[in-house]
Legacy VTK file of the C-alpha trace (Angstrom):
# vtk DataFile Version 3.0
C-alpha trace
ASCII
DATASET POLYDATA
POINTS 372 float
129.798 215.132 -63.919
131.335 212.437 -61.744
132.328 213.634 -58.272
135.167 211.938 -56.456
136.581 212.283 -52.990
139.424 214.327 -54.509
137.095 216.814 -56.205
135.154 217.137 -52.950
138.258 217.881 -50.877
139.610 220.319 -53.480
137.029 222.950 -52.451
138.681 223.368 -49.041
141.777 225.435 -48.254
143.791 222.593 -46.732
143.787 220.884 -50.153
145.901 223.742 -51.521
148.311 223.288 -48.613
148.598 219.580 -49.417
149.084 220.390 -53.080
152.049 222.603 -52.231
153.580 219.778 -50.169
153.371 217.590 -53.276
155.065 220.231 -55.391
151.886 221.115 -57.274
151.603 217.580 -58.671
147.830 217.062 -58.634
148.058 213.555 -60.059
150.367 212.340 -57.288
148.209 213.952 -54.602
145.043 212.415 -56.053
146.715 208.995 -56.230
147.824 209.295 -52.600
144.311 210.248 -51.447
142.769 207.362 -53.385
145.292 204.887 -51.983
144.787 206.044 -48.401
140.994 206.018 -48.733
141.054 202.652 -50.494
143.167 201.107 -47.739
140.880 202.645 -45.107
137.688 201.349 -46.764
139.060 197.862 -47.404
140.472 197.677 -43.880
137.170 198.835 -42.401
135.129 196.386 -44.485
137.531 193.526 -43.752
137.080 194.299 -40.059
133.303 194.420 -40.517
133.499 191.091 -42.355
135.422 189.583 -39.444
133.039 191.069 -36.900
130.198 189.727 -39.043
131.237 186.190 -38.172
131.252 187.173 -34.491
127.843 188.847 -34.811
126.506 185.790 -36.630
127.462 183.543 -33.727
126.304 185.898 -30.995
122.949 186.674 -32.616
122.286 183.022 -33.400
123.192 182.142 -29.815
120.809 184.786 -28.525
117.991 183.489 -30.731
118.651 179.955 -29.529
119.131 180.828 -25.839
122.867 180.073 -25.911
125.947 182.080 -24.908
128.001 182.068 -28.095
131.741 182.926 -28.290
133.029 184.020 -24.877
136.519 182.545 -24.549
138.824 184.665 -26.718
139.000 188.249 -25.476
136.292 190.191 -23.617
132.878 188.813 -24.556
134.606 186.734 -27.223
135.354 189.813 -29.373
138.765 188.510 -30.421
137.269 185.319 -31.833
137.630 186.709 -35.364
141.389 187.115 -34.827
141.611 183.520 -33.636
139.714 182.418 -36.758
142.097 184.424 -38.950
145.172 182.876 -37.335
143.621 179.422 -37.671
142.957 179.890 -41.387
146.410 181.312 -42.100
148.108 178.383 -40.368
146.006 175.641 -41.951
147.505 173.624 -44.781
146.604 174.826 -48.282
145.275 171.717 -50.010
144.263 171.413 -53.659
142.665 168.283 -55.166
145.053 166.412 -57.480
142.604 166.491 -60.399
141.513 170.116 -59.938
142.102 172.823 -62.520
144.956 174.595 -60.786
144.654 178.041 -62.387
140.861 178.296 -62.020
141.049 176.853 -58.496
143.345 179.701 -57.456
141.401 182.305 -59.463
137.890 181.638 -58.076
138.250 183.129 -54.547
140.181 186.086 -55.961
137.344 186.829 -58.388
134.870 186.849 -55.519
137.023 189.240 -53.494
137.694 191.457 -56.521
134.004 191.723 -57.359
133.117 192.663 -53.780
135.986 195.115 -53.204
135.326 196.842 -56.545
131.745 197.630 -55.507
133.074 199.584 -52.526
134.163 202.326 -54.957
130.570 203.579 -55.256
129.248 202.884 -51.740
128.240 206.354 -50.426
129.431 206.455 -46.804
128.827 210.233 -46.832
128.536 213.021 -49.386
132.327 213.356 -49.497
133.497 209.955 -48.238
132.972 208.085 -51.516
135.654 206.960 -53.932
133.681 207.977 -57.033
130.090 209.177 -57.287
129.683 208.093 -60.898
126.609 209.120 -62.873
126.226 205.439 -63.788
126.844 204.177 -60.260
123.948 201.679 -60.278
125.014 200.296 -63.660
128.600 199.909 -62.425
127.434 198.205 -59.232
125.311 195.628 -61.068
128.034 194.958 -63.643
131.042 194.576 -61.349
129.200 192.521 -58.723
128.589 189.858 -61.388
132.194 188.744 -60.853
131.069 187.138 -57.584
128.759 184.774 -59.467
131.596 183.855 -61.826
133.865 183.150 -58.856
131.259 180.935 -57.188
130.765 178.886 -60.352
134.488 178.565 -61.062
135.121 177.480 -57.474
132.713 174.584 -57.950
133.866 173.740 -61.465
137.618 173.915 -60.825
137.446 171.622 -57.778
136.507 168.621 -59.964
134.192 167.377 -57.225
130.553 166.345 -57.631
129.422 168.219 -54.528
131.367 171.341 -55.456
130.112 171.250 -59.036
126.494 170.979 -57.891
127.021 173.910 -55.539
128.668 175.958 -58.286
125.839 175.286 -60.724
123.268 176.168 -58.072
125.149 179.365 -57.297
125.385 180.410 -60.951
121.704 179.756 -61.697
120.598 181.390 -58.451
122.695 184.534 -58.789
121.848 185.035 -62.478
118.128 184.526 -61.821
117.835 186.816 -58.819
119.824 189.568 -60.522
116.725 190.229 -62.627
114.256 191.284 -59.876
117.049 193.071 -58.009
118.086 195.091 -61.065
114.488 195.929 -61.979
113.906 197.133 -58.400
116.984 199.349 -58.676
115.636 200.762 -61.955
112.389 201.694 -60.220
114.343 203.855 -57.763
116.492 205.432 -60.489
113.219 206.336 -62.197
112.054 208.174 -59.075
115.421 209.896 -58.588
116.029 210.825 -62.226
119.582 209.506 -62.224
121.785 206.449 -61.632
124.383 208.098 -59.396
124.201 207.393 -55.675
124.674 211.073 -54.878
121.724 211.962 -57.105
119.504 209.268 -55.581
120.306 210.210 -51.986
119.993 213.908 -52.817
116.365 213.351 -53.887
115.565 212.015 -50.426
115.477 213.605 -46.998
116.592 212.591 -43.552
113.146 211.776 -42.161
111.347 208.480 -42.870
108.487 210.054 -44.836
111.113 211.556 -47.177
112.713 208.207 -48.023
112.041 206.469 -51.336
110.774 203.445 -49.441
107.690 205.469 -48.509
107.467 207.493 -51.725
104.603 205.412 -53.144
103.175 201.877 -52.700
105.215 200.501 -55.596
108.506 201.779 -54.161
107.527 200.246 -50.813
107.086 196.835 -52.462
110.312 197.321 -54.455
112.198 197.653 -51.159
111.211 194.144 -50.098
111.725 192.674 -53.577
115.259 194.086 -53.588
116.043 192.862 -50.078
114.767 189.328 -50.721
116.643 189.180 -54.024
119.798 190.486 -52.357
119.604 187.676 -49.796
119.554 185.168 -52.635
122.387 186.891 -54.532
124.612 186.768 -51.461
123.762 183.089 -50.867
122.260 183.839 -47.475
119.647 181.646 -45.788
116.971 180.742 -46.605
118.575 180.880 -50.064
121.919 179.242 -49.193
121.495 176.364 -51.659
125.005 176.793 -53.186
126.454 175.754 -49.794
123.703 173.539 -48.326
125.915 171.619 -45.899
123.121 169.126 -45.222
123.190 168.088 -48.890
126.491 169.151 -50.482
128.996 168.941 -47.595
129.846 172.641 -48.097
128.906 173.269 -51.708
131.131 175.188 -54.095
133.957 175.683 -51.563
134.004 172.130 -50.196
137.557 171.496 -51.456
138.985 174.823 -50.277
141.067 175.068 -47.125
142.928 177.722 -45.165
142.879 181.280 -46.421
141.327 180.349 -49.771
138.233 179.258 -47.859
138.650 182.401 -45.762
138.542 184.548 -48.921
135.163 183.057 -49.864
133.820 183.672 -46.361
135.202 187.219 -46.218
133.741 188.029 -49.644
130.312 186.807 -48.507
130.230 188.918 -45.348
131.512 192.055 -47.091
128.992 191.524 -49.901
126.214 191.413 -47.304
127.496 194.759 -45.988
127.501 196.212 -49.521
123.932 195.141 -50.377
122.732 196.494 -47.024
124.545 199.771 -47.722
122.947 199.986 -51.154
119.527 199.358 -49.599
120.168 202.117 -47.043
121.231 204.534 -49.783
118.416 203.810 -52.241
115.450 203.210 -49.976
116.249 204.646 -46.515
117.668 208.092 -47.244
121.325 207.103 -47.110
123.490 209.517 -45.137
120.944 212.363 -45.054
120.795 214.216 -41.724
117.218 215.023 -40.605
116.520 218.744 -40.818
119.977 219.676 -42.170
120.645 220.227 -45.863
124.020 222.020 -45.742
127.127 220.100 -46.728
130.200 221.072 -44.733
133.222 218.991 -43.808
132.519 218.619 -40.042
129.150 217.019 -40.839
130.814 214.215 -42.785
131.316 212.270 -39.556
127.611 212.615 -38.693
126.619 211.465 -42.183
128.975 208.498 -41.865
127.457 207.474 -38.523
123.909 207.723 -39.903
124.764 205.652 -42.969
126.589 202.985 -40.965
123.746 202.787 -38.422
121.168 202.086 -41.123
123.457 199.608 -42.876
124.327 197.649 -39.740
120.674 197.492 -38.695
119.904 195.829 -42.036
122.947 193.589 -41.474
121.331 192.464 -38.237
118.108 191.661 -40.083
120.025 189.514 -42.579
121.535 187.459 -39.746
118.200 187.344 -37.940
116.499 185.893 -41.030
119.181 183.223 -41.407
118.511 181.807 -37.961
114.736 182.085 -38.232
113.696 180.636 -41.597
114.431 177.117 -42.909
116.306 176.556 -46.174
114.178 176.371 -49.311
114.316 173.562 -51.846
115.863 174.319 -55.242
112.518 174.272 -57.049
111.000 176.564 -54.417
113.929 178.957 -54.720
113.530 179.289 -58.492
109.742 179.553 -58.214
110.046 182.454 -55.781
112.248 184.271 -58.303
110.434 183.644 -61.579
106.813 183.305 -60.438
106.687 185.970 -57.748
109.616 188.382 -57.398
110.217 189.074 -61.100
106.541 189.830 -61.928
106.330 191.983 -58.780
109.488 193.866 -59.761
108.121 194.562 -63.248
104.809 195.692 -61.734
106.653 198.022 -59.365
108.707 199.519 -62.208
105.628 200.184 -64.343
103.727 201.422 -61.281
106.483 203.907 -60.385
106.506 205.196 -63.975
102.729 205.711 -63.950
102.904 207.337 -60.494
105.558 209.821 -61.667
103.356 210.871 -64.601
100.018 210.829 -62.796
101.130 212.705 -59.662
103.951 214.809 -61.124
106.585 212.928 -59.139
105.149 213.802 -55.741
105.354 211.317 -52.914
102.411 210.329 -50.729
103.769 212.494 -47.882
104.060 215.518 -50.181
100.489 215.147 -51.355
99.223 214.803 -47.776
101.417 217.394 -46.071
101.956 219.670 -49.043
105.228 221.314 -50.040
108.517 219.817 -51.144
110.976 217.880 -49.020
LINES 1 373
372 0 1 2 3 4 5 6 7 8 9 10 11 12 13 14 15 16 17 18 19 20 21 22 23 24 25 26 27 28 29 30 31 32 33 34 35 36 37 38 39 40 41 42 43 44 45 46 47 48 49 50 51 52 53 54 55 56 57 58 59 60 61 62 63 64 65 66 67 68 69 70 71 72 73 74 75 76 77 78 79 80 81 82 83 84 85 86 87 88 89 90 91 92 93 94 95 96 97 98 99 100 101 102 103 104 105 106 107 108 109 110 111 112 113 114 115 116 117 118 119 120 121 122 123 124 125 126 127 128 129 130 131 132 133 134 135 136 137 138 139 140 141 142 143 144 145 146 147 148 149 150 151 152 153 154 155 156 157 158 159 160 161 162 163 164 165 166 167 168 169 170 171 172 173 174 175 176 177 178 179 180 181 182 183 184 185 186 187 188 189 190 191 192 193 194 195 196 197 198 199 200 201 202 203 204 205 206 207 208 209 210 211 212 213 214 215 216 217 218 219 220 221 222 223 224 225 226 227 228 229 230 231 232 233 234 235 236 237 238 239 240 241 242 243 244 245 246 247 248 249 250 251 252 253 254 255 256 257 258 259 260 261 262 263 264 265 266 267 268 269 270 271 272 273 274 275 276 277 278 279 280 281 282 283 284 285 286 287 288 289 290 291 292 293 294 295 296 297 298 299 300 301 302 303 304 305 306 307 308 309 310 311 312 313 314 315 316 317 318 319 320 321 322 323 324 325 326 327 328 329 330 331 332 333 334 335 336 337 338 339 340 341 342 343 344 345 346 347 348 349 350 351 352 353 354 355 356 357 358 359 360 361 362 363 364 365 366 367 368 369 370 371
């Protein structure tokens, strides 16, 4: 049974009061709740995407002993607003020989693919658009639109540099989807389901109750997923589709103004999504240590816990970008096919054997005894 935010709220008395205000029209009330929550999630993630550019500059400045943005607003916090105004006021230029329809469609596909994944991101047990029983399958399927958008952006520009970046992006994203998906399957095997609520429900709030520390194979799967996610989001050291030292700016070289801004926003929100998925699958998600009850006032605590884990991983992503050098194309593909994919398959088989051999118990359960 798929749980939604509407079905979660319907168990409380105030839902009946709202239903009366809508004249008993459940469909209209559900639509209103979905619209309000959708606007809130997109607005929050758009803000996080904007703050991501600020965090990128500040963290890189800190790692390089610089100051970073400090002119616009206190501590430079309003720099993202200045960037937004700059992009909205820049001239929208399209190459004369570009494919007009595909040129306009590419950034929208990237944004659509990223925003659609937010429907299954579990911010808390109740603050989720739809906890589908095929949530992992939906996530993998809908996020593929980003790869299509990256390729079309390079192809439609009718530019050699853009086309090279688009082809790199397509081959990279398609290749790294394999170890990432296999790593996700290993966790669904441990949880016994593909829904995010099911997966988080099988974990606890303490580190030894997380799937990351369930067994050695799940521990390795965590790193395989995270490395693959870096490549899928075109983050350094896997940022070959952009590679400004080689391809000017890669697949979005010919994009200006807000169309370029859409690509950038999609990238930063996608980083937030993959970090949120990692927090949910491997780090216990929104689980509160020592508390198993699910009441409405605790939703805020669950939200804070989930966001804390996600933003800590977000920091690691930025930290890696400004620490490691960019790989060559052949090295990038070798890492995927020669190392990550075999490791992901090994982890999947290892998790299956572990579940049978030890009756699904984690290392902590075998050492400490009892169930978590």
